[in-house]
C-alpha positions in Angstrom: 168.0 235.5 39.5 167.8 238.3 42.1 168.2 241.9 40.9 171.5 243.6 41.7 171.2 246.4 44.2 173.7 249.3 44.0 174.5 251.3 47.1 173.4 254.9 47.0 176.0 257.5 48.0 174.7 260.3 50.2 175.6 263.9 49.0 177.7 265.9 51.6 175.7 268.7 53.2 176.1 272.2 51.7 177.8 274.5 54.2 177.2 278.2 53.6 179.7 280.6 55.1 178.4 283.1 57.5 178.3 286.7 56.2 181.0 289.0 57.6 179.8 292.6 58.4 181.9 295.3 56.6 181.4 297.7 59.5 179.8 297.9 62.9 179.3 301.7 62.5 175.8 302.9 61.7 175.4 303.3 58.0 174.7 306.9 56.7 172.9 307.7 53.5 174.4 310.3 51.1 173.6 311.4 47.6 173.6 307.8 46.2 170.9 305.4 47.2 173.4 302.8 48.4 174.4 302.9 52.1 178.1 303.8 52.5 180.9 303.0 54.8 182.8 306.1 53.9 185.0 307.7 51.3 188.4 307.0 49.8 190.9 309.6 48.4 192.3 308.3 45.1 196.1 308.0 45.0 198.3 308.2 41.8 198.1 304.8 40.0 194.9 303.7 41.7 192.3 301.7 39.8 188.9 300.6 40.8 190.1 297.0 40.9 193.0 297.9 43.2 190.8 299.9 45.5 188.2 297.0 45.6 191.0 294.5 46.4 192.3 296.7 49.2 189.0 297.5 50.8 186.9 294.3 50.1 189.7 291.8 49.5 188.1 291.1 46.1 189.1 293.0 43.0 185.9 291.9 41.1 183.8 294.2 43.4 185.1 297.3 41.5 181.6 297.6 39.8 180.0 298.3 43.2 182.4 301.2 43.8 181.8 302.5 40.3 178.1 302.2 40.7 178.2 304.3 43.8 180.2 307.0 42.0 178.4 307.5 38.7 177.9 311.1 39.6 181.7 311.6 39.9 183.0 309.4 37.1 182.3 309.4 33.3 183.6 305.8 32.9 185.2 303.1 35.1 188.6 304.5 34.1 187.8 308.1 35.1 189.8 308.2 38.4 191.9 311.2 39.2 194.6 311.4 41.9 193.2 313.5 44.8 189.6 312.7 43.9 187.3 311.5 46.8 185.1 308.6 45.9 182.3 306.8 47.9 182.9 303.3 49.2 179.6 301.4 49.5 178.7 298.7 51.9 178.3 295.4 50.1 174.9 293.7 50.2 174.4 290.0 50.8 
């Protein structure tokens, strides 16, 4: 008897989204080693997750903001209304 041949299904190609630039302005370096797009003045009730959602569209990026502000914050919850924080450019 002839062996049974099973058809092989091809995997669909992986399509990677193109990166979207955060800013077209030249990046300036300040005290932190990360390049920055600017600063943000904290409003009453703000949290790092809310700020990340508003700026990047992704609340999980709060760690990048916190990392750029270690010199100004003792913890991730150490935000004060009126405080100016650094907003970093996200890497790839």
